[in-house]
C-alpha positions in Angstrom: -1.1 62.1 21.8 1.2 60.0 19.8 0.3 60.1 16.1 3.1 57.6 14.6 0.8 54.8 14.2 -1.2 57.1 13.0 0.9 59.3 10.6 2.1 55.5 8.9 -1.4 54.2 8.6 -1.8 53.2 4.5 -5.3 55.2 4.7 -3.3 58.0 6.4 -0.6 58.2 4.2 -3.0 58.1 0.9 -4.4 61.3 2.6 -1.6 62.9 2.5 -0.4 62.1 -0.9 -3.7 63.4 -2.5 -3.5 66.5 -0.5 0.0 67.1 -1.4 -0.9 66.9 -5.1 -2.7 69.6 -5.0 -0.3 72.3 -3.3 2.4 73.9 -5.4 5.6 72.6 -6.1 7.3 75.8 -4.8 6.9 79.1 -3.0 8.0 81.9 -0.9 5.4 81.4 2.2 2.6 79.1 3.5 0.5 78.7 6.8 -0.2 75.0 8.0 -3.8 75.6 9.7 -4.3 72.8 12.7 -0.7 71.7 12.1 -0.9 69.7 15.4 2.6 67.3 15.3 4.0 69.2 11.9 4.2 66.5 9.7 2.5 68.5 6.8 4.5 71.6 7.8 7.4 69.6 7.4 6.3 68.7 3.5 5.1 72.3 3.1 8.7 73.2 4.2 10.3 71.0 1.1 8.1 73.2 -1.2 8.2 76.7 0.6 11.0 79.4 2.0 8.7 79.7 4.7 6.2 78.1 6.5 3.7 78.8 9.7 2.5 76.4 11.8 -1.0 77.3 13.2 -2.5 76.0 15.9 -5.0 77.2 19.1 -2.0 76.3 21.0 1.5 76.5 19.8 2.9 73.4 18.2 5.8 71.9 19.9 7.8 70.9 16.8 11.3 72.2 15.8 11.5 72.0 11.6 14.0 73.9 9.3 11.7 77.0 8.0 8.8 76.7 10.1 7.8 78.7 12.5 5.1 77.2 14.9 2.5 79.7 16.1 -0.4 80.0 18.7 -3.8 81.3 16.9 -7.3 81.8 16.1 -8.3 80.8 12.3 -11.4 82.8 12.9 -9.0 86.1 13.4 -5.7 85.9 11.6 -2.8 88.3 12.5 -1.4 88.1 9.0 -1.9 90.6 6.1 -4.2 90.4 2.9 -2.9 87.8 0.4 0.0 87.1 2.9 1.0 83.4 1.7 1.2 81.4 -1.1 -0.2 78.9 -0.5 -2.9 77.8 2.5 -3.6 74.4 3.6 -6.3 73.3 5.9 -7.0 70.0 6.4 -9.1 67.9 9.2 -10.3 71.2 10.7 -13.2 72.9 9.3 -15.3 70.1 10.6 -14.4 70.7 14.0 -15.3 74.8 13.7 -18.6 75.6 15.4 -21.2 76.7 12.3 -21.4 80.1 13.9 -17.4 80.6 13.8 -16.8 78.7 10.4 -17.9 81.4 8.0 -14.9 83.8 9.2 -12.8 80.7 9.2 -13.4 80.8 5.7 -13.4 84.2 5.0 -9.8 84.3 6.9 -8.5 81.7 5.0 -9.4 83.4 1.3 -8.5 86.9 2.8 -4.3 85.6 3.5 -4.3 83.3 0.5 -2.3 85.1 -2.7 -2.9 81.8 -5.0 -4.1 79.0 -3.7 -5.9 77.2 -0.7 -6.0 73.2 -0.2 -9.0 72.4 1.9 -9.4 68.9 3.5 -12.5 67.4 5.4 -14.5 64.4 5.5 -16.6 63.8 2.7 -20.4 63.7 2.9 -19.9 62.3 6.6 -23.1 61.4 8.7 -22.8 63.1 12.0 -25.4 60.4 13.7 -23.2 58.2 13.4 -20.6 57.4 16.2 -22.4 59.4 18.5 -21.0 59.4 22.2 -23.1 60.7 25.1 -21.4 62.9 27.9 -22.1 60.9 31.0 -21.1 64.3 33.1 -24.2 66.7 31.6 -25.9 63.8 29.3 -25.3 65.7 25.8 -25.2 63.9 22.6 -22.1 64.5 20.8 -21.4 63.8 17.3 -18.3 61.7 16.4 -14.7 62.5 16.5 -16.0 66.2 17.6 -17.0 67.0 13.9 -20.1 69.4 14.0 -20.1 70.0 10.5 -20.7 68.2 7.0 -19.6 68.8 3.8 -19.5 68.2 0.1 -18.3 69.9 -3.3 -21.5 72.2 -3.6 -20.5 73.4 0.6 -17.6 73.7 0.4 -17.8 76.1 -2.9 -20.3 78.1 -1.1 -17.7 78.9 1.8 -15.3 79.7 -0.1 -17.5 81.6 -2.9 -14.7 84.2 -3.7 -12.2 81.9 -4.7 -12.5 79.2 -7.9 -12.5 75.8 -6.9 -9.9 74.3 -9.8 -9.5 70.8 -8.4 -11.5 68.1 -6.6 -10.3 64.4 -5.5 -11.8 62.0 -3.5 -9.8 59.9 -1.1 -10.6 56.5 0.6 -13.8 55.2 0.3 -16.7 53.9 3.2 -19.9 53.1 3.4 -20.5 54.1 7.3 -24.1 55.3 8.0 -27.0 55.3 10.0 -30.9 56.3 10.0 -33.0 57.5 12.1 -34.3 55.0 13.8 -30.9 53.4 15.0 -29.6 56.9 15.8 -32.7 57.6 18.4 -32.1 53.8 19.6 -28.3 54.4 20.2 -29.1 57.5 22.2 -31.9 55.9 23.9 -28.9 53.4 24.8 -26.6 55.7 25.8 -24.3 55.5 22.5 -21.9 52.7 23.8 -19.8 52.3 20.5 -19.4 56.0 19.7 -15.9 57.2 19.3 -15.1 57.8 23.2 -11.0 57.6 22.2 -11.5 61.1 20.7 -9.3 64.0 22.2 -12.0 66.2 22.0 -14.5 66.5 24.6 -18.2 67.3 25.3 -19.3 70.3 23.2 -21.7 71.4 25.9 -20.1 71.1 29.1 -15.9 70.2 28.0 -15.6 67.6 30.1 -14.0 64.3 28.8 -15.6 62.0 27.6 -16.0 58.6 29.0 -17.9 54.9 27.8 -21.0 54.9 29.7 -21.2 52.2 32.6 -23.3 49.0 32.3 -27.1 49.4 30.3 -30.2 48.6 31.4 -31.7 44.7 29.4 -33.8 47.6 27.6 -31.0 49.5 26.5 -29.0 46.1 25.6 -32.1 45.6 23.6 -32.2 48.8 21.2 -28.7 48.3 20.8 -28.9 45.2 19.0 -32.4 46.4 17.2 -30.2 49.4 16.1 -27.4 47.4 14.9 -29.5 45.7 12.9 -30.9 48.5 11.0 -27.8 49.6 10.3 -26.7 46.3 8.8 -29.5 46.8 6.5 -29.3 50.6 6.0 -25.2 49.4 4.4 -26.8 47.1 2.0 -28.2 49.7 -0.2 -25.9 52.5 0.9 -23.1 53.6 -2.0 -19.6 53.5 -1.2 -18.1 57.1 -1.3 -15.0 58.6 -0.6 -14.0 59.5 2.9 -12.2 62.6 2.2 -13.0 65.2 -0.2 -10.2 67.5 -1.2 -10.5 70.9 -3.0 -8.2 73.0 -4.3 -8.9 76.8 -4.6 -7.3 79.8 -6.6 -7.8 83.7 -6.4 -9.3 85.0 -9.1 -5.4 87.3 -9.5 -4.2 83.9 -10.3 -6.0 82.5 -12.6 -5.8 85.9 -14.8 -2.5 85.9 -14.4 -1.7 82.1 -15.8 -4.6 82.9 -19.2 
């Protein structure tokens, strides 16, 4: 997937700048979990002597001081306290809830000093659902199976101390049980079908639904109206939350 236009968007530039403000200015080793095209790994390489760019499939990147590796974030092969900094952005929302505790534990284990976590903030996972044309499963938007706020992130990284938090961007996206139920009945025609992520049940690509019945089109209109009314009383919130966590040893040494 070509991420050039996405990386150039003002929203993405704001998100990346906010993440990098939480990263230490220099260090020996850093880990970028979910490196994709290596965009953040390249920025880390401007501050660290060595950077490991990790993804499920080995990233196809060639960047000085960056080593690309394939790996499972729930079973990292690095020693305890191996990295001065660990960056994990736009990843945890995709991790199965049953595996998520292991991933957070592994991030904590290999981090010697600072971990920076970036995820969508208080996302309503009913908004933008898709329906798989192969098996009929209803999928969350963009393959996001977890929603986060400040307290949930602190729970997942309880062995570290949250020292900085920033909310980036803004959104009023939200829905309600009625709209969500009607959209499910209508086949979720306006879901995030452009996503790379496949169906969470059967693994098939998500394809926009075929023509809808009259009743389904009517359900869609009612759902759209209910969502518009919902937004009138929904306060804007941050689009992403970024939190910096520190190992207790680092905090003790800084006193």
